[in-house]
C-alpha positions as CSV (number, residue, x, y, z in Angstrom):
1,M,15.1,18.4,6.4
2,A,13.4,15.2,7.4
3,E,14.0,12.1,5.4
4,T,11.0,10.8,3.5
5,K,10.4,7.5,1.8
6,T,7.9,6.7,-0.9
7,F,6.9,3.1,-1.5
8,A,5.2,1.9,-4.7
9,C,4.3,-1.8,-4.5
10,K,2.9,-4.0,-7.2
11,Y,1.4,-7.3,-6.0
12,S,1.1,-10.1,-8.6
13,G,-0.5,-13.5,-8.6
14,C,-3.1,-12.5,-6.0
15,K,-5.3,-15.5,-5.2
16,N,-7.7,-13.9,-2.7
17,H,-10.6,-13.0,-5.1
18,H,-12.7,-11.6,-2.2
19,A,-10.0,-9.2,-1.1
20,L,-9.6,-8.0,-4.7
21,T,-13.3,-7.3,-5.2
22,S,-14.7,-6.2,-1.8
23,T,-14.3,-2.5,-0.9
24,E,-15.3,-3.4,2.6
25,I,-12.3,-5.8,3.0
26,G,-10.1,-3.2,1.2
27,T,-11.1,-0.5,3.6
28,D,-10.4,-2.8,6.6
29,V,-7.1,-4.0,5.2
30,L,-5.9,-0.4,4.4
31,S,-6.8,0.8,8.0
32,R,-4.8,-2.1,9.5
33,A,-1.9,-1.4,7.1
34,R,-1.9,2.2,8.4
35,E,-1.8,1.0,12.0
36,L,1.2,-1.3,11.2
37,I,3.1,1.6,9.6
38,G,2.6,3.6,12.7
39,V,1.1,6.8,11.3
40,K,-2.0,8.9,12.2
41,S,-5.0,9.2,10.0
42,F,-6.9,12.4,9.4
43,E,-10.0,10.7,7.9
44,D,-11.6,7.3,7.4
45,P,-10.6,5.4,4.3
46,H,-12.6,6.2,1.1
47,A,-13.4,3.5,-1.4
48,V,-14.3,3.7,-5.0
49,F,-15.6,0.5,-6.8
50,F,-15.0,0.4,-10.5
51,G,-16.1,-3.0,-11.7
52,P,-14.0,-6.0,-10.9
53,G,-11.6,-4.0,-8.7
54,Y,-11.5,-0.9,-6.5
55,T,-9.3,1.9,-5.1
56,V,-9.2,2.8,-1.4
57,T,-7.4,5.9,-0.2
58,Q,-6.7,7.4,3.3
59,I,-5.1,10.7,4.2
60,I,-2.2,10.5,6.6
61,G,-0.3,13.6,7.6
62,A,0.8,15.4,4.5
63,S,0.4,12.3,2.4
64,H,-1.9,9.3,1.8
65,L,-2.2,5.6,1.5
66,A,-3.7,4.0,-1.6
67,L,-4.7,0.4,-2.4
68,S,-5.9,-0.4,-5.9
69,T,-6.9,-3.8,-7.2
70,W,-7.5,-5.5,-10.6
71,D,-9.3,-8.8,-10.0
72,E,-9.2,-9.8,-13.7
73,D,-5.4,-9.7,-13.6
74,G,-4.9,-10.9,-10.0
75,E,-2.9,-7.7,-9.3
76,A,-3.0,-4.9,-6.8
77,S,-0.9,-1.8,-6.0
78,F,-0.1,0.0,-2.8
79,T,1.5,3.4,-2.4
80,V,2.5,5.4,0.7
81,E,4.9,8.1,1.6
82,V,6.3,8.1,5.1
83,Y,8.9,9.8,7.3
84,K,11.9,8.1,8.9
85,G,10.8,6.0,11.9
86,S,7.7,4.6,10.2
87,R,7.4,0.8,9.5
88,P,6.1,0.4,6.0
89,Y,7.4,-3.1,5.4
90,R,5.2,-4.4,8.1
91,A,2.2,-3.1,6.1
92,I,3.6,-4.3,2.8
93,R,4.0,-7.8,4.0
94,F,0.6,-7.7,5.7
95,L,-1.0,-6.7,2.4
96,M,0.8,-9.5,0.6
97,K,-0.6,-12.0,3.0
98,Q,-4.1,-10.6,2.9
99,L,-4.1,-10.6,-0.9
100,D,-2.5,-14.0,-1.0
101,A,0.0,-12.6,-3.5
102,E,2.8,-14.7,-5.0
103,T,5.2,-11.7,-5.3
104,C,5.4,-8.0,-4.5
105,Q,7.7,-5.7,-6.4
106,V,8.7,-2.8,-4.1
107,T,10.2,0.4,-5.4
108,E,11.4,2.5,-2.5
109,T,12.5,6.1,-3.2
110,R,14.3,7.9,-0.4
111,Y,14.6,11.7,-0.3
112,Y,17.0,13.5,2.1
113,N,18.8,16.9,1.7
114,N,17.7,17.2,-2.0
115,R,19.1,13.8,-2.7
116,K,17.2,10.9,-4.2
117,K,18.0,7.2,-3.9
118,V,15.9,4.4,-5.5
119,L,15.9,0.8,-4.2
120,E,14.0,-2.1,-5.8
121,R,13.3,-5.5,-4.3
122,T,11.0,-8.4,-4.9
123,L,9.3,-10.1,-1.9
124,R,8.0,-13.7,-2.2
């Protein structure tokens, strides 16, 4: 069984108002994040605008990428599930820079041979 990793990231203190409210920027940023991770896409990103924030999703393999923003709170979240050999931290740091976030709380869950391991870290 292949090792998979799920990353749930919460970005706080985001100062790039335009990145938090523009679905066009969100779509571009998510596409670039996918490239940095090193996974193939099976469709173009799909964005849904819901007021002062948005959600952008993109199908990759048997999983997806998702970026959601909450402009009024200066927060965003990013989730992705990848297989061993992918480079998710490159994308996580890239998003942190694009959002101009103060911190990013990363919860990494690893699955291998019916075992689960959870790691948490904060990036600044």
